[in-house]
C-alpha positions in Angstrom: -3.0 -28.0 53.1 -0.7 -28.2 50.2 2.4 -29.9 48.9 4.6 -27.7 51.0 3.2 -29.3 54.1 5.3 -32.3 53.2 9.1 -31.7 53.0 10.3 -32.0 49.4 12.9 -34.7 50.2 10.2 -37.1 51.6 8.8 -39.9 49.6 5.1 -39.1 49.9 3.9 -42.1 47.9 2.4 -43.7 51.0 1.1 -41.6 53.8 -0.7 -43.1 56.8 -2.8 -41.2 59.3 -5.2 -42.2 62.0 -8.9 -41.3 62.2 -8.1 -39.0 65.2 -5.5 -37.2 63.1 -7.9 -37.0 60.2 -10.4 -35.3 62.4 -7.8 -32.7 63.5 -6.8 -32.0 59.9 -10.4 -31.5 58.8 -11.1 -29.2 61.8 -8.1 -27.1 60.8 -8.8 -26.9 57.1 -11.8 -27.3 54.9 -13.0 -30.8 54.2 -12.7 -30.2 50.4 -9.0 -29.1 50.7 -8.3 -32.2 52.7 -10.1 -34.4 50.1 -7.9 -33.1 47.4 -4.8 -33.6 49.5 -5.8 -37.1 50.4 -6.4 -38.1 46.8 -3.2 -36.5 45.5 -0.9 -38.1 48.0 -2.6 -41.5 48.5 -3.4 -41.0 52.2 -4.5 -44.1 54.0 -6.6 -43.7 57.2 -6.0 -46.6 59.5 -5.9 -47.3 63.2 -3.2 -49.0 65.2 -3.9 -52.2 67.1 -5.0 -52.0 70.8 -1.6 -53.6 71.7 0.4 -50.8 70.0 -1.8 -48.2 71.5 -1.4 -49.7 75.0 2.3 -50.0 74.5 2.6 -46.3 73.7 0.4 -45.2 76.6 2.6 -47.3 78.9 5.8 -45.8 77.6 4.4 -42.2 77.9 3.6 -42.8 81.5 7.0 -44.5 82.2 8.8 -41.5 80.6 6.5 -38.9 82.1 5.3 -37.5 78.8 1.8 -36.7 80.1 0.8 -33.9 77.7 0.2 -36.1 74.6 -3.3 -36.0 73.1 -5.3 -38.9 71.9 -4.4 -38.1 68.2 -0.7 -38.0 69.3 -0.9 -41.4 70.9 -2.8 -42.8 68.0 -0.2 -41.7 65.4 2.7 -42.9 67.6 1.1 -46.3 67.9 0.5 -46.5 64.2 4.0 -45.4 63.4 5.5 -47.9 65.8 3.4 -50.7 64.4 4.2 -50.0 60.8 7.9 -49.6 61.7 7.9 -53.2 62.9 7.3 -54.3 59.2 8.8 -51.6 57.0 10.9 -48.5 57.1 8.9 -45.6 58.5 9.4 -41.9 59.0 7.1 -40.0 61.4 6.7 -36.3 60.6 5.7 -34.1 63.5 6.7 -30.8 64.9 5.5 -31.8 68.3 8.5 -32.4 70.6 6.6 -34.8 72.9 5.6 -37.0 69.9 9.2 -36.9 68.6 10.5 -37.7 72.1 8.4 -40.9 72.4 9.0 -41.9 68.7 12.8 -41.8 69.3 12.5 -43.7 72.6 10.4 -46.4 70.7 12.9 -46.6 67.9 10.7 -44.9 65.2 12.5 -42.6 62.8 11.1 -39.1 63.0 11.7 -35.6 62.0 10.0 -32.2 62.1 8.1 -30.8 59.2 9.0 -27.2 59.9 11.4 -27.6 62.8 14.4 -29.7 61.7 16.3 -29.2 64.9 17.4 -32.5 66.5 15.9 -33.1 69.8 17.4 -35.1 72.6 15.3 -37.7 74.4 13.8 -36.5 77.6 12.8 -38.7 80.6 10.6 -36.8 82.9 10.3 -37.1 86.7 8.4 -35.2 89.3 9.5 -33.4 92.5 7.1 -33.1 95.4 6.6 -29.5 96.1 6.2 -30.2 99.9 9.2 -32.3 100.7 11.4 -32.4 97.5 11.2 -36.1 97.0 11.8 -37.4 93.4 8.8 -39.2 92.1 8.5 -41.2 88.9 4.7 -40.6 88.3 2.6 -37.7 89.4 -0.4 -39.8 90.2 -1.7 -40.1 93.7 0.3 -38.8 96.5 4.0 -38.5 97.5 5.2 -41.7 99.2 7.3 -39.6 101.6 4.9 -36.9 102.9 1.5 -37.5 101.3 1.4 -34.3 99.3 -0.4 -34.3 95.9 1.5 -31.3 94.4 4.3 -31.9 92.0 6.7 -30.1 89.7 7.6 -31.8 86.4 11.3 -31.9 85.5 13.4 -33.8 82.9 16.8 -35.4 82.7 
């Protein structure tokens, strides 16, 4: 982990991450490298409120973005919460994270992938009868099947 992991045009005077993201970083790098990075860039490790976390979880279900991990949800909740008080920029190359961030009104951009993404709203198609379903939990209201295909609009 080094300075190049933060784009040069970004003000890195305050960086927030969640404990879940910190665990991911440490598992991908050595703890000593992370410690140097943290001290050099004034990284604050903090958690979002349960309210913000529940809000993000609800939004991901509503939109159909089911593949987000616990660290993804934690960083989205924290970014949303901070954005309510101050200007925030979420850096992520994960399209699912960036999709939810845009839907929630959080400014975001990729670290390595600067390509603009369009917001995606997911829905599901029942494999048995073709009915369009909002959430792929349980069974199809039309035929009772539990097999779905994920699509987006």
